[in-house]
C-alpha positions in Angstrom: 110.6 52.2 132.4 107.4 53.8 131.2 104.5 51.6 130.8 103.2 51.4 127.2 99.8 53.0 126.6 97.0 50.6 125.9 95.8 50.6 122.3 92.6 52.4 121.8 89.7 50.2 120.9 88.7 50.6 117.3 85.4 52.5 116.7 84.5 52.5 113.0 81.6 54.9 113.4 83.6 57.5 115.4 86.6 57.1 113.1 84.4 57.7 110.1 83.0 60.9 111.6 86.4 62.1 112.6 87.8 61.5 109.1 84.9 63.3 107.5 85.2 66.2 109.9 88.9 66.5 109.4 88.5 66.4 105.6 85.9 69.2 105.7 87.9 71.3 108.1 91.0 71.0 105.8 88.9 71.9 102.8 87.4 74.9 104.7 90.9 76.1 105.6 91.9 75.9 101.9 88.7 77.8 101.0 89.4 80.5 103.6 92.9 80.9 102.2 91.4 81.3 98.7 88.9 83.9 100.0 91.7 85.8 101.8 93.7 85.8 98.6 90.8 87.1 96.6 90.2 89.8 99.2 93.8 90.8 99.3 93.8 91.1 95.5 90.6 93.1 95.6 92.2 95.5 98.2 95.3 95.9 96.0 93.2 96.7 93.0 91.1 99.1 95.0 94.2 100.9 96.3 95.6 101.3 92.8 92.2 102.4 91.5 92.0 105.1 94.2 95.4 106.4 93.3 94.5 106.5 89.6 91.2 108.1 90.3 92.8 110.7 92.5 95.3 111.6 89.7 92.3 111.6 87.3 90.4 114.0 89.5 93.3 116.4 89.9 94.0 116.3 86.1 90.3 116.9 85.3 90.2 119.9 87.7 93.4 121.3 86.1 91.8 120.9 82.6 88.6 122.6 83.9 90.6 125.6 85.2 92.6 125.9 81.9 89.4 125.6 79.9 87.7 128.3 82.0 90.7 130.6 81.5 90.6 130.0 77.8 86.8 130.6 77.8 87.4 134.0 79.4 90.0 134.9 76.7 87.6 133.8 74.0 84.8 135.9 75.5 87.0 138.9 75.7 88.1 138.4 72.1 84.4 138.2 71.1 83.8 141.5 72.8 86.5 143.1 70.7 85.1 141.4 67.6 81.6 142.7 68.4 82.9 146.2 68.9 84.9 146.0 65.7 81.8 144.9 63.8 79.8 147.7 65.4 82.4 150.3 64.4 82.6 148.9 60.8 78.8 149.1 60.6 78.9 152.7 61.7 81.6 153.4 59.1 79.4 151.9 56.4 76.5 154.1 57.6 78.7 157.2 57.7 80.0 156.5 54.2 76.5 156.4 52.8 75.1 159.2 55.0 73.6 162.0 53.0 72.8 165.5 54.0 69.1 164.6 54.5 70.1 161.5 56.5 68.2 158.3 56.6 65.2 157.1 58.7 66.1 155.8 62.1 64.4 152.6 61.4 67.0 151.8 58.8 69.9 152.5 61.1 71.3 150.1 63.7 70.6 150.7 67.4 74.3 151.5 68.0 74.4 154.1 65.3 71.1 155.6 66.5 72.4 155.9 70.0 75.7 157.3 68.8 73.9 160.0 66.8 71.7 160.8 69.7 74.6 161.2 72.0 76.5 163.4 69.5 73.4 165.6 69.0 73.0 166.0 72.8 76.7 167.1 73.0 76.2 169.5 70.1 73.0 171.2 71.7 74.5 171.4 75.1 77.7 173.0 73.7 75.6 175.6 71.7 73.5 176.5 74.7 76.6 177.1 76.8 78.7 179.0 74.2 76.2 180.8 71.8 75.4 184.1 73.3 73.2 185.2 70.4 70.3 182.8 71.3 67.1 184.4 72.3 65.1 183.2 75.2 62.6 181.6 72.9 65.4 179.9 70.9 67.0 178.7 74.1 63.7 177.2 75.4 63.2 175.5 72.0 66.7 174.0 72.2 66.2 172.8 75.8 62.9 171.2 74.8 64.6 169.4 71.9 67.5 168.4 74.2 65.0 166.9 76.6 63.3 164.8 73.9 66.6 163.6 72.5 67.8 162.5 76.0 64.5 160.6 76.4 65.1 158.8 73.1 68.7 158.1 74.0 67.7 156.8 77.4 65.3 154.3 75.7 68.1 153.1 73.4 70.8 152.7 76.2 69.5 149.3 77.5 69.8 147.9 74.0 73.4 148.7 73.6 76.2 147.6 76.0 78.5 150.2 77.5 81.6 148.9 75.6 79.7 149.0 72.3 78.9 152.7 72.5 80.8 154.8 70.1 81.0 158.6 70.0 80.9 160.4 66.7 81.0 164.0 65.7 78.2 164.8 63.3 79.9 168.1 62.4 83.1 166.3 61.4 82.1 163.2 59.6 85.5 162.8 57.9 87.3 163.0 61.2 84.8 160.6 62.8 85.3 158.1 59.9 89.1 158.2 60.3 88.8 157.8 64.1 86.3 154.9 63.8 88.6 153.2 61.2 91.6 153.4 63.5 89.4 152.2 66.4 88.1 149.3 64.4 91.7 148.3 63.5 92.7 148.4 67.2 89.7 146.2 68.2 90.6 143.8 65.4 94.2 143.5 66.5 93.1 143.0 70.1 90.7 140.3 69.0 93.5 138.5 67.0 95.9 138.7 70.0 93.4 137.2 72.3 92.5 134.4 69.9 96.2 133.6 69.5 96.6 133.5 73.3 93.6 131.2 73.6 95.1 129.0 70.8 98.4 128.8 72.8 96.5 127.8 75.9 94.7 125.1 73.9 98.0 123.6 72.9 98.7 123.0 76.6 95.2 121.7 77.2 94.9 119.3 74.2 97.5 116.7 75.4 95.9 116.6 78.8 92.7 115.1 77.3 94.7 112.0 76.2 96.2 111.6 79.6 92.8 112.1 81.2 91.2 109.5 79.0 94.1 107.0 79.8 93.7 107.6 83.5 89.9 107.1 83.3 90.3 103.9 81.3 92.9 102.6 83.8 90.7 103.5 86.7 87.8 101.7 85.1 90.0 98.6 84.4 91.2 98.4 88.0 87.7 98.9 89.3 86.5 96.0 87.2 89.3 93.8 88.5 88.3 94.9 92.0 84.7 93.9 91.4 85.8 90.6 89.8 88.0 89.7 92.8 85.1 90.5 95.2 82.8 88.3 93.2 85.2 85.4 93.5 85.6 86.0 97.2 81.8 86.1 97.6 81.5 82.8 95.8 84.1 81.1 98.0 82.4 82.6 101.0 79.1 81.0 100.0 80.8 77.6 99.7 82.3 78.1 103.1 78.9 79.0 104.6 77.4 75.9 103.1 80.2 73.8 104.5 79.9 75.4 107.9 76.5 73.8 108.3 77.9 70.4 107.3 80.8 70.8 109.8 78.4 71.8 112.5 76.3 68.7 111.8 79.4 66.4 111.9 80.5 68.0 115.1 77.1 67.5 116.7 77.0 63.9 115.5 80.5 63.3 116.9 79.5 64.9 120.2 76.3 62.8 120.4 78.3 59.7 119.7 80.8 60.7 122.4 77.9 61.4 124.9 76.4 58.0 124.1 79.7 56.2 124.6 80.3 58.1 127.8 76.8 57.2 129.1 77.4 53.6 128.4 80.7 53.6 130.2 79.3 55.5 133.2 76.4 53.0 133.4 78.7 50.0 133.2 81.1 51.4 135.8 78.2 52.2 138.1 76.9 48.6 137.8 80.4 47.2 138.6 80.7 49.5 141.6 77.3 48.5 142.9 78.1 44.8 142.6 81.5 45.1 144.4 80.3 47.4 147.2 79.8 46.2 150.9 77.2 47.5 153.3 79.7 49.6 155.2 80.6 51.3 151.8 77.1 51.7 150.5 74.5 53.3 152.8 71.6 52.2 150.6 72.8 48.6 150.6 73.2 48.7 154.4 69.7 50.2 154.9 68.3 47.5 152.6 69.9 44.6 154.6 68.8 46.0 157.9 65.3 46.3 156.6 65.3 42.7 155.4 66.6 41.4 158.8 64.0 43.4 160.7 61.3 42.0 158.5 62.5 38.4 158.9 62.6 38.7 162.8 66.3 37.7 163.1 67.2 40.8 164.9 65.6 43.1 167.6 66.5 46.5 168.7 66.9 47.2 172.5 65.2 43.9 173.9 66.1 40.6 175.6 63.6 38.4 174.0 66.2 36.1 172.5 68.0 35.2 175.9 66.1 31.9 176.5 68.1 30.0 173.9 71.5 30.7 175.7 70.0 29.6 179.0 68.9 26.3 177.6 72.4 25.8 176.2 74.0 26.1 179.7 71.9 23.2 181.2 74.1 20.4 179.8 77.2 22.0 181.2 75.5 22.0 184.7 74.6 18.4 184.5 78.2 17.5 183.5 79.5 19.3 186.5 77.1 17.3 188.8 78.2 14.1 187.2 81.8 14.9 187.9 81.1 15.6 191.5 79.3 12.3 191.8 82.3 10.4 190.5 84.7 12.0 193.0 83.8 9.3 195.6 84.4 6.5 193.1 87.1 3.9 193.0 90.2 6.0 193.3 91.9 9.4 193.1 93.0 8.8 189.5 89.5 9.1 188.3 89.1 12.3 190.1 92.3 13.7 188.6 91.1 12.8 185.2 87.9 14.6 185.7 89.7 17.7 186.8 92.0 17.5 183.8 89.1 17.5 181.3 87.3 20.5 182.8 86.6 23.3 180.2 87.5 21.2 177.0 84.9 20.3 174.4 84.0 16.7 174.4 83.9 14.8 171.2 
C-alpha cells in the first residue's frame, strides 16, 4: 500500500505570488489568442484586397489599351476631317478665283503650295514638250521654275504631306469637281472612323463602372486590413506591458524560492553538524585533537605517562607477599583459601 504524500505546508506569500502569476499568464494567453485572431483577420483582408487589386490592375490596363486604340481612331478621323476642310477651303478659293487671281497673302498656305506645285508641273511640261521655245525663252522659264521651286520649298514645312492637294490651273472646273469628290471621300472616311470609335466607346464605358467598383472594394478591404492591424498592435502593447509584470512576478517567486531553499539548507546543515561524530566529521575530529593536545591529556610517541601504572602495581605486590607470609600459618585451609582468592578484586 502506497504511503500517502505529506501535505505541503501552507505558504501564503508563495501562494499569493503563484495565484497572481497564473492569473496574468492566463490573461496573456487570452490576449495572444486575440492578437492571433486580429492578425488572421488582417491577413484574410489583405489576401482579398490583393486579389481585388490584381483584377483592378488588369481591368485598368485593358481600359487603357482600348482608350489608346480609340484615340488612334479619333486622330485618324481628325486627319480626314482636316484634309476635308482643306479641300473645301480650296474649293471656296477656286470658286472665287478670277483671271487676275488674288494676292498670295489672302490665300491659305495649302492653296498657295498647291498652286506652286501646279505651276511647277505646267512649266516643266512646257519646257519638255514645246519645241517653239527659243533659248532666251527657255532660260527665262527655267529661271522662273527655279524661283517657284524655292517658294514651294519654303511652304512645304508648313503643310503636312497628307494635306497637300494637287490642282490643275488650266482646268479649274475639272479641279473643282475632283476636289469636291475628294472632300466627300474624306468626309465619309471621317464619319466611318468616328462611328468605329463610338462603337469602341460602348465597350469601354461599362468598364469604368466595374473599375470604380473594384477600386472601392479594394479600398474597403485595405481599410479593414489596417483596422485589424491596429487592433492587433493595441493587444500587443498590452501583452508587452504584462510581460514586464509577469517577469517581475517570476523573479519575486524565484527570490522567495531561493530564500526558502537557503533557510532549509542552513537548517539541515545545522542538524547535520549537531549529529555528526569525530569519525564522520574531519573538522570536528581535528578540533577535539587540538583541545586534548592543549590540555595535556595526550602525548604523541612518548612514555611520560608510565609512572602512574607502576604505582598502581605496588599494592598487588604487597598482597602477594602477605599471602606468602600466611602460608606458614595455623593450617592448610588458610593457604587454600588464599590460593582460591588469587586474581579476584577484593571488595
